[in-house]
DSSP file (Angstrom, degrees, kcal/mol; ACC not computed):
  #  RESIDUE AA STRUCTURE BP1 BP2  ACC     N-H-->O    O-->H-N    N-H-->O    O-->H-N    TCO  KAPPA ALPHA  PHI   PSI    X-CA   Y-CA   Z-CA
    1    1 A M              0   0    0      0, 0.0     2,-0.1     0, 0.0     0, 0.0   0.000 360.0 360.0 360.0 128.2    0.0    0.0    0.0
    2    2 A P        -     0   0    0      0, 0.0     2,-0.6     0, 0.0     0, 0.0  -0.360 360.0-121.7 -70.8 149.0    1.5    3.4   -1.0
    3    3 A I        -     0   0    0     -2,-0.1     3,-0.4     6,-0.0     2,-0.3  -0.817  31.4-151.9 -91.3 121.8    2.2    6.0    1.7
    4    4 A L    >>> +     0   0    0     -2,-0.6     5,-2.0     1,-0.2     3,-0.8  -0.701  64.1   1.9 -98.3 146.4    0.3    9.1    0.8
    5    5 A Y  G >45S-     0   0    0     -2,-0.3     3,-1.4     1,-0.3    -1,-0.2   0.874 131.2 -52.0  51.1  48.4    1.2   12.7    1.8
    6    6 A G  G 345S-     0   0    0     -3,-0.4    -1,-0.3     1,-0.3    -2,-0.1   0.812 109.5 -49.5  63.2  31.7    4.4   11.8    3.5
    7    7 A G  G <45S+     0   0    0     -3,-0.8    -1,-0.3     2,-0.0    -2,-0.2   0.415 115.7 109.8  89.2  -1.6    2.7    9.2    5.7
    8    8 A K  T <<5S-     0   0    0     -3,-1.4    -3,-0.2    -4,-0.5    -2,-0.1   0.670  72.6-141.1 -79.0 -16.4   -0.1   11.5    6.8
    9    9 A G      < -     0   0    0     -5,-2.0     2,-0.3     2,-0.0    -1,-0.2  -0.346  12.4-101.3  85.7-170.9   -2.6    9.5    4.8
   10   10 A A        -     0   0    0     -2,-0.1     2,-0.5    -3,-0.1    -6,-0.0  -0.987  14.2-118.0-150.8 154.4   -5.6   10.8    2.8
   11   11 A D        -     0   0    0     -2,-0.3    25,-2.6     2,-0.0    26,-0.5  -0.863  41.9-175.3 -92.5 130.0   -9.3   11.2    3.0
   12   12 A V  E     -A   35   0A   0     -2,-0.5     2,-0.5    23,-0.2    23,-0.2  -0.926  26.6-143.5-129.7 153.8  -11.0    9.2    0.3
   13   13 A W  E     -A   34   0A   0     21,-2.6    21,-2.8    -2,-0.3     2,-0.4  -0.969  28.1-171.7-111.7 129.0  -14.5    8.7   -1.1
   14   14 A F  E     +A   33   0A   0     -2,-0.5     2,-0.3    19,-0.2    19,-0.2  -0.966  13.2 171.0-129.7 136.9  -15.0    5.2   -2.2
   15   15 A I  E     -A   32   0A   0     17,-2.2    17,-2.6    -2,-0.4     2,-0.4  -0.996   7.6-170.7-142.6 142.9  -17.9    3.5   -4.1
   16   16 A A  E     -A   31   0A   0     -2,-0.3    15,-0.2    15,-0.2    -2,-0.0  -0.996   2.8-168.2-135.1 140.6  -18.2    0.0   -5.6
   17   17 A S  E     -A   30   0A   0     13,-2.4    13,-3.1    -2,-0.4    -2,-0.0  -0.988  29.4-111.3-126.7 136.6  -20.8   -1.5   -7.8
   18   18 A P  E     -A   29   0A   0      0, 0.0     2,-0.5     0, 0.0    11,-0.3  -0.314  21.9-142.1 -67.2 150.1  -21.2   -5.2   -8.6
   19   19 A L  E     -A   28   0A   0      9,-2.6     8,-3.5    -2,-0.0     9,-1.1  -0.967  20.4-159.7-114.0 122.6  -20.4   -6.4  -12.1
   20   20 A Y  E     -A   26   0A   0     -2,-0.5     6,-0.2     6,-0.3     2,-0.1  -0.724   9.7-137.6-106.6 149.9  -22.7   -9.2  -13.4
   21   21 A D    >   -     0   0    0      4,-2.3     3,-1.7    -2,-0.3    -1,-0.1  -0.311  47.1 -84.9 -88.4-176.0  -22.4  -11.7  -16.1
   22   22 A T  T 3  S+     0   0    0      1,-0.3    -1,-0.0     2,-0.1    -2,-0.0   0.667 129.3  55.4 -67.1 -16.2  -25.2  -12.6  -18.5
   23   23 A H  T 3  S-     0   0    0      2,-0.1    -1,-0.3     0, 0.0     3,-0.1   0.399 120.2-105.6 -95.6   1.2  -26.6  -15.2  -15.9
   24   24 A G  S <  S+     0   0    0     -3,-1.7     2,-0.3     1,-0.3    -2,-0.1   0.543  74.0 140.2  87.5   6.9  -26.8  -12.6  -13.1
   25   25 A N        -     0   0    0      1,-0.1    -4,-2.3     2,-0.0     2,-0.5  -0.633  59.1-113.9 -83.7 140.9  -23.8  -13.8  -11.2
   26   26 A I  E     +A   20   0A   0     -2,-0.3    -6,-0.3    -6,-0.2     3,-0.1  -0.616  39.7 169.0 -73.7 124.3  -21.5  -11.3   -9.7
   27   27 A T  E     -     0   0A   0     -8,-3.5     2,-0.3    -2,-0.5    -7,-0.2   0.443  60.2 -39.5-114.9  -4.8  -18.2  -11.6  -11.5
   28   28 A G  E     -A   19   0A   0     -9,-1.1    -9,-2.6     2,-0.0     2,-0.3  -0.970  60.8 -97.4 172.8-160.4  -16.4   -8.5  -10.1
   29   29 A A  E     -A   18   0A   0     -2,-0.3     2,-0.6   -11,-0.3   -13,-0.0  -0.996  12.2-133.9-150.0 150.8  -16.9   -4.9   -9.2
   30   30 A I  E     -A   17   0A   0    -13,-3.1   -13,-2.4    -2,-0.3     2,-0.4  -0.950  35.0-169.5-104.5 121.7  -16.4   -1.5  -10.6
   31   31 A E  E     -A   16   0A   0     -2,-0.6     2,-0.4   -15,-0.2   -15,-0.2  -0.867  14.1-169.3-118.6 146.6  -14.7    0.6   -8.0
   32   32 A S  E     -A   15   0A   0    -17,-2.6   -17,-2.2    -2,-0.4     2,-0.4  -0.997   2.9-175.6-135.1 130.4  -14.1    4.3   -7.8
   33   33 A I  E     -A   14   0A   0     -2,-0.4     2,-0.4   -19,-0.2   -19,-0.2  -0.993   4.4-170.6-127.2 129.1  -11.9    6.0   -5.3
   34   34 A R  E     -A   13   0A   0    -21,-2.8   -21,-2.6    -2,-0.4     2,-0.7  -0.976  23.4-128.9-123.3 131.6  -11.5    9.8   -5.1
   35   35 A D  E     +A   12   0A   0     -2,-0.4   -23,-0.2   -23,-0.2     3,-0.1  -0.678  31.6 169.1 -76.6 115.5   -9.0   11.7   -3.0
   36   36 A I     >  +     0   0    0    -25,-2.6     4,-2.5    -2,-0.7     5,-0.2   0.015  37.0 118.6-116.3  25.8  -11.0   14.3   -1.1
   37   37 A T  H  > S+     0   0    0    -26,-0.5     4,-2.6     1,-0.2     5,-0.2   0.922  76.2  49.2 -58.6 -47.1   -8.2   15.3    1.3
   38   38 A D  H  > S+     0   0    0      1,-0.2     4,-2.5     2,-0.2    -1,-0.2   0.902 111.2  50.5 -60.8 -40.8   -8.2   19.0    0.1
   39   39 A R  H  > S+     0   0    0      2,-0.2     4,-2.6     1,-0.2    -1,-0.2   0.934 112.1  46.3 -62.3 -46.6  -12.0   19.1    0.5
   40   40 A K  H  X S+     0   0    0     -4,-2.5     4,-2.4     2,-0.2    -2,-0.2   0.884 111.5  52.0 -64.7 -39.2  -11.8   17.8    4.1
   41   41 A T  H  X S+     0   0    0     -4,-2.6     4,-2.3    -5,-0.2    -1,-0.2   0.933 111.7  46.6 -61.9 -45.6   -9.0   20.1    4.9
   42   42 A T  H  X S+     0   0    0     -4,-2.5     4,-2.7     2,-0.2    -2,-0.2   0.910 111.0  51.9 -63.6 -42.9  -11.0   23.1    3.6
   43   43 A E  H  X S+     0   0    0     -4,-2.6     4,-2.5     1,-0.2    -1,-0.2   0.916 111.1  47.9 -59.6 -43.2  -14.1   21.9    5.5
   44   44 A N  H  X S+     0   0    0     -4,-2.4     4,-2.3     2,-0.2    -1,-0.2   0.892 111.7  49.6 -65.4 -39.9  -12.1   21.7    8.8
   45   45 A E  H  X S+     0   0    0     -4,-2.3     4,-2.3     2,-0.2    -2,-0.2   0.914 112.3  47.8 -65.1 -42.4  -10.6   25.1    8.2
   46   46 A L  H  X S+     0   0    0     -4,-2.7     4,-2.7     2,-0.2    -2,-0.2   0.912 110.6  51.6 -63.7 -42.5  -14.0   26.6    7.6
   47   47 A R  H  X S+     0   0    0     -4,-2.5     4,-2.2     1,-0.2    -2,-0.2   0.917 111.0  47.9 -60.3 -43.6  -15.4   24.9   10.7
   48   48 A A  H  X S+     0   0    0     -4,-2.3     4,-2.2     2,-0.2    -1,-0.2   0.894 111.6  50.5 -64.7 -39.8  -12.6   26.4   12.8
   49   49 A A  H  X S+     0   0    0     -4,-2.3     4,-2.5     2,-0.2    -2,-0.2   0.916 110.3  49.4 -64.8 -43.1  -13.1   29.8   11.3
   50   50 A Y  H  X S+     0   0    0     -4,-2.7     4,-2.7     2,-0.2    -2,-0.2   0.904 111.2  49.9 -62.1 -41.4  -16.9   29.7   12.0
   51   51 A E  H  X S+     0   0    0     -4,-2.2     4,-2.3     2,-0.2    -1,-0.2   0.895 110.9  49.4 -63.9 -39.7  -16.1   28.6   15.6
   52   52 A Q  H  X S+     0   0    0     -4,-2.2     4,-2.4     2,-0.2    -2,-0.2   0.908 111.8  48.4 -66.1 -41.8  -13.7   31.5   16.0
   53   53 A I  H  X S+     0   0    0     -4,-2.5     4,-2.7     2,-0.2    -2,-0.2   0.917 111.3  50.4 -63.4 -43.5  -16.2   33.9   14.6
   54   54 A A  H  X S+     0   0    0     -4,-2.7     4,-2.3     2,-0.2    -2,-0.2   0.904 111.1  48.5 -62.1 -41.3  -18.9   32.6   17.0
   55   55 A A  H  X S+     0   0    0     -4,-2.3     4,-2.3     2,-0.2    -1,-0.2   0.903 112.5  48.4 -65.5 -41.4  -16.6   32.9   20.0
   56   56 A S  H  X S+     0   0    0     -4,-2.4     4,-2.6     2,-0.2    -2,-0.2   0.903 110.7  51.4 -64.2 -41.4  -15.7   36.5   18.9
   57   57 A E  H  X S+     0   0    0     -4,-2.7     4,-2.3     2,-0.2    -2,-0.2   0.910 110.7  48.1 -62.3 -42.7  -19.4   37.3   18.5
   58   58 A E  H  X S+     0   0    0     -4,-2.3     4,-2.4     2,-0.2    -1,-0.2   0.907 111.5  50.2 -64.4 -41.7  -20.1   36.0   22.0
   59   59 A E  H  X S+     0   0    0     -4,-2.3     4,-2.4     1,-0.2    -2,-0.2   0.909 110.3  49.9 -63.4 -42.1  -17.2   37.9   23.5
   60   60 A L  H  X S+     0   0    0     -4,-2.6     4,-2.7     2,-0.2    -2,-0.2   0.897 109.8  50.9 -63.9 -40.2  -18.5   41.1   21.8
   61   61 A R  H  X S+     0   0    0     -4,-2.3     4,-2.8     2,-0.2    -2,-0.2   0.920 110.4  49.5 -61.8 -43.2  -22.0   40.6   23.1
   62   62 A D  H  X S+     0   0    0     -4,-2.4     4,-2.2     2,-0.2    -2,-0.2   0.920 112.3  47.4 -62.4 -43.1  -20.6   40.1   26.6
   63   63 A Q  H  X S+     0   0    0     -4,-2.4     4,-2.4     2,-0.2    -2,-0.2   0.905 112.2  50.1 -64.2 -41.5  -18.6   43.3   26.3
   64   64 A Y  H  X S+     0   0    0     -4,-2.7     4,-2.5     2,-0.2    -2,-0.2   0.925 110.5  49.3 -62.5 -45.7  -21.6   45.2   25.0
   65   65 A D  H  X S+     0   0    0     -4,-2.8     4,-2.2     1,-0.2    -1,-0.2   0.893 111.1  50.5 -61.0 -39.5  -23.8   43.9   27.8
   66   66 A E  H  X S+     0   0    0     -4,-2.2     4,-2.6     2,-0.2    -2,-0.2   0.904 110.0  49.7 -65.6 -41.5  -21.1   45.0   30.3
   67   67 A L  H  X S+     0   0    0     -4,-2.4     4,-2.4     2,-0.2    -2,-0.2   0.905 110.6  49.9 -63.7 -41.4  -20.9   48.4   28.8
   68   68 A K  H  X S+     0   0    0     -4,-2.5     4,-2.4     2,-0.2    -2,-0.2   0.914 111.1  49.9 -61.8 -41.9  -24.7   48.8   28.9
   69   69 A K  H  X S+     0   0    0     -4,-2.2     4,-2.1     1,-0.2    -2,-0.2   0.924 111.5  47.7 -63.2 -45.4  -24.6   47.8   32.6
   70   70 A E  H  X S+     0   0    0     -4,-2.6     4,-2.3     1,-0.2    -1,-0.2   0.876 110.9  52.3 -63.7 -37.3  -21.8   50.3   33.4
   71   71 A R  H  X S+     0   0    0     -4,-2.4     4,-2.0     2,-0.2    -2,-0.2   0.909 108.6  49.6 -66.4 -42.0  -23.7   53.0   31.5
   72   72 A R  H  X S+     0   0    0     -4,-2.4     4,-1.4     1,-0.2    -2,-0.2   0.911 111.9  48.9 -62.3 -41.6  -26.9   52.3   33.5
   73   73 A C  H  X S+     0   0    0     -4,-2.1     4,-1.0     1,-0.2    -2,-0.2   0.888 109.5  52.2 -63.9 -40.0  -24.9   52.5   36.8
   74   74 A A  H  < S+     0   0    0     -4,-2.3     3,-0.3     1,-0.2    -1,-0.2   0.858 106.9  53.3 -65.9 -35.7  -23.2   55.7   35.7
   75   75 A R  H  < S+     0   0    0     -4,-2.0    -1,-0.2     1,-0.2    -2,-0.2   0.832 105.9  54.0 -67.0 -32.9  -26.7   57.3   35.0
   76   76 A R  H  <        0   0    0     -4,-1.4    -1,-0.2     1,-0.2    -2,-0.2   0.754 360.0 360.0 -74.1 -24.4  -27.9   56.4   38.5
   77   77 A E     <        0   0    0     -4,-1.0    -1,-0.2    -3,-0.3    -2,-0.2   0.475 360.0 360.0 -77.8 360.0  -24.9   58.1   40.2
């Protein structure tokens, strides 16, 4: 088995369909393998970016709420 990507492996999409003879017996298979490593890498990068954006958004909301709270307190003084 070949070592892909310097031993890091690869993400693959695999599908197989049976191959029949004229009597309906399975005599083999037609197989297709596609390297989807780049796609998976991009999906993981996008997922991480979305998580980072969500965390930043939550932090900004918390900061905004804190500023509103401080402003209300300042008005009361």
